[in-house]
C-alpha positions in Angstrom: 6.4 105.2 -32.0 4.1 106.5 -29.3 5.3 108.8 -26.5 6.4 106.9 -23.4 3.9 108.7 -21.2 1.1 107.7 -23.5 2.1 104.1 -23.3 2.5 104.2 -19.5 -0.8 106.0 -18.9 -2.5 103.2 -21.0 -0.7 100.5 -19.0 -1.8 102.1 -15.6 -5.4 102.5 -16.7 -5.8 99.1 -18.3 -7.0 96.0 -16.4 -4.8 93.0 -15.9 -4.1 91.4 -19.2 -2.7 87.9 -19.6 -2.1 87.8 -15.9 0.3 90.8 -15.9 -0.5 93.1 -12.9 -1.1 96.8 -13.6 0.6 99.6 -11.6 -2.4 100.0 -9.4 -2.4 96.2 -8.7 1.2 96.4 -7.7 0.5 99.3 -5.3 -2.4 97.3 -3.7 -0.1 94.3 -3.2 1.9 96.2 -0.6 5.1 94.3 -1.5 8.1 96.6 -1.5 9.2 95.9 -5.1 5.7 96.3 -6.4 5.4 99.6 -4.7 8.7 100.7 -6.2 7.5 99.8 -9.7 4.3 101.8 -9.1 6.4 104.8 -7.9 8.4 104.5 -11.2 5.2 104.5 -13.3 4.1 107.7 -11.5 7.5 109.3 -12.1 7.3 108.6 -15.8 3.9 110.1 -16.3 3.6 113.6 -17.8 5.2 115.5 -20.7 8.7 115.7 -19.3 9.6 112.3 -17.7 13.0 111.8 -16.1 15.5 111.2 -19.0 19.1 110.6 -19.8 20.7 112.9 -22.4 21.7 110.3 -25.0 23.3 113.0 -27.3 25.9 114.0 -24.6 26.3 110.5 -23.2 27.2 108.8 -26.4 28.0 105.0 -26.1 25.8 104.3 -29.1 22.6 105.5 -27.4 20.0 107.4 -29.4 21.1 111.1 -29.7 18.1 112.5 -27.8 16.6 112.6 -24.3 15.9 108.9 -23.4 13.1 108.5 -20.8 14.0 106.1 -18.0 11.4 103.5 -19.0 12.9 103.3 -22.5 16.4 103.3 -21.1 15.4 100.3 -19.0 14.4 98.4 -22.1 17.6 99.4 -23.9 19.8 98.2 -21.0 18.0 94.8 -20.9 18.2 94.2 -24.6 20.8 91.6 -25.7 22.2 94.1 -28.2 23.3 96.5 -25.5 27.0 96.2 -24.9 28.4 95.6 -21.5 30.5 98.8 -21.7 27.4 100.8 -22.4 25.5 99.2 -19.7 28.3 99.7 -17.1 28.7 103.4 -18.0 25.0 104.1 -17.8 24.8 102.4 -14.5 27.7 104.4 -13.1 25.9 107.5 -14.2 22.7 106.3 -12.5 24.5 105.4 -9.3 26.2 108.8 -9.2 22.9 110.6 -9.8 21.1 108.6 -7.2 23.7 109.4 -4.6 23.9 113.2 -5.4 20.4 114.0 -6.5 18.4 111.3 -4.5 14.6 111.7 -5.1 13.6 110.8 -8.7 17.0 109.5 -9.6 16.9 107.1 -6.6 13.5 105.9 -7.8 14.9 105.3 -11.3 18.0 103.5 -9.9 15.7 101.1 -8.0 13.3 100.6 -10.9 16.0 99.8 -13.5 17.3 97.2 -11.1 13.9 95.6 -10.4 14.6 92.5 -12.6 17.8 91.9 -10.7 16.1 92.5 -7.3 13.3 90.1 -8.1 15.8 87.4 -9.1 17.6 88.1 -5.8 14.4 87.6 -3.8 13.8 84.3 -5.5 17.4 83.2 -4.9 17.4 84.3 -1.3 14.1 82.6 -0.5 15.7 79.2 -0.2 18.5 80.6 1.9 16.6 82.6 4.5 13.4 80.5 4.6 14.5 76.9 3.6 11.6 75.4 5.5 9.1 77.2 3.3 10.6 76.3 -0.1 9.5 78.7 -2.8 6.1 79.4 -1.2 6.7 82.1 1.4 4.1 83.2 3.9 2.8 86.6 3.2 4.6 88.3 6.1 7.8 86.6 5.3 7.6 87.7 1.6 6.8 91.2 2.7 9.8 91.3 5.0 12.2 89.7 2.5 11.3 92.1 -0.3 11.6 95.1 2.1 15.0 94.0 3.3 16.3 93.4 -0.2 15.2 96.9 -1.2 16.7 98.5 1.9 20.0 96.6 1.3 20.1 97.6 -2.3 19.6 101.3 -1.5 22.4 101.1 1.0 24.5 99.3 -1.6 24.0 102.3 -4.0 25.9 104.4 -1.5 28.6 101.8 -0.9 29.5 100.5 -4.3 32.6 102.0 -5.8 32.2 103.6 -9.2 35.7 102.5 -10.3 34.7 98.8 -9.9 33.9 96.8 -13.0 30.5 95.4 -13.5 28.6 97.8 -11.2 25.3 95.9 -11.4 26.9 92.7 -10.4 28.6 94.4 -7.5 25.3 95.9 -6.4 23.7 92.5 -6.5 26.5 90.9 -4.4 26.4 93.7 -1.8 22.7 93.4 -1.6 22.7 89.7 -1.2 25.4 89.6 1.4 23.6 92.3 3.5 20.3 90.4 3.4 21.9 87.1 4.3 23.7 88.8 7.2 20.5 90.2 8.5 18.8 86.8 8.4 21.7 84.9 10.0 22.2 86.1 13.6 23.5 82.7 14.6 26.5 82.9 12.3 29.3 85.0 13.9 31.3 85.3 10.6 28.4 87.2 9.1 27.5 89.2 12.2 30.7 91.1 13.0 29.3 94.6 13.3 31.5 97.6 13.8 28.4 99.5 15.1 28.6 97.4 18.3 31.5 99.6 19.4 28.9 102.3 20.0 27.5 100.3 22.8 28.9 100.9 26.3 31.2 98.2 27.5 28.9 97.3 30.3 26.3 96.1 27.8 28.5 93.2 26.7 27.7 91.0 29.7 27.4 87.2 29.4 24.0 85.6 29.3 22.8 82.2 30.2 20.0 80.8 28.0 17.2 80.2 30.5 14.8 77.3 30.2 11.3 78.0 29.0 10.0 80.7 26.7 12.4 82.8 24.7 10.8 85.9 26.3 12.7 85.0 29.4 16.0 85.5 27.5 14.9 88.9 26.3 13.8 89.9 29.8 17.2 88.8 31.3 19.0 90.7 28.5 17.1 93.9 29.4 17.8 93.4 33.2 21.5 93.0 32.5 21.7 96.0 30.1 22.6 93.9 27.0 19.6 95.4 25.1 17.0 98.0 25.9 13.3 97.4 26.6 12.5 98.9 23.1 14.9 96.5 21.4 13.4 93.6 23.3 9.9 94.6 22.2 11.2 94.9 18.6 12.7 91.4 18.6 9.8 89.8 20.5 7.2 91.3 18.1 9.0 90.5 14.8 10.8 87.3 15.7 8.5 85.6 18.2 5.0 86.9 17.5 5.1 86.7 13.7 4.6 90.4 13.1 6.4 91.4 9.9 9.0 94.1 10.4 7.3 96.4 7.9 4.0 96.1 9.8 5.8 96.8 13.0 7.3 100.0 11.4 3.8 101.1 10.4 2.4 100.5 13.9 5.3 102.4 15.6 5.9 105.1 12.9 9.4 104.0 12.2 11.5 103.9 9.0 12.1 100.4 7.9 15.8 100.9 7.5 16.0 102.3 11.0 14.1 99.4 12.6 16.1 96.8 10.5 19.4 98.2 11.7 18.2 98.5 15.3 17.1 94.9 15.4 20.3 93.7 13.8 22.4 95.5 16.3 20.3 94.2 19.2 20.5 90.6 17.9 24.3 91.0 17.5 24.5 92.1 21.2 22.4 89.1 22.3 24.6 86.8 20.3 27.8 88.2 21.7 26.4 87.9 25.3 25.5 84.3 24.7 28.8 83.6 23.0 30.7 85.1 25.9 28.8 82.8 28.3 29.7 79.7 26.3 33.4 80.3 26.3 
């Protein structure tokens, strides 16, 4: 059996075969999950790739260092028991939380099959009007939000829970649906809103005309800031993807996503107060 780094180097260097994209092709796509896959390939190159010590871990795993790319194949194989899979995932989650860096990359990469299924499943929920053929900007945003939600779920999931991968999937899915559904109050209850001064919770009347008027009114009444209005206007009204907005303004995606969600929550609460 060839060394994992030899196999991966060959995969990266080879052209697309049978329609399967290489690591370089994934990087060029710019989609979040493809970039994560590319980062994993880079991580696994070299003589000492990130590995799990199978000898000390037990659970029927090979009694030797198991590179992460091989571990991914083991976990996906039907012969891998659920108990082994769950214990390995608890270890991965713990390492991703405490060590970050390479272990976070590995925790993302080993979950990529699940994350890609989530993107497919969420497409019909968050963009029902587009079916399964998302516009490029929408696909870019959806994958980035799924990845951001999953990384947050890694910190939130409880290691004592059964079926940790299923729990990660549910936490990720709920977070993404919540981010895409500002009109649903049950999904938008956000404890972070308590950070906003009470005077920012004014009622708003929805003005006739362009939605920009609503954002302008919200800024005037202190419901949201000018920066928040620009963020919402650019990414919701002008069709600029959130990831592109982050690149233009040198922002972290997670920061901008949370900022937009909190601002939209504030807008909803102001409009809801007006309607009562």
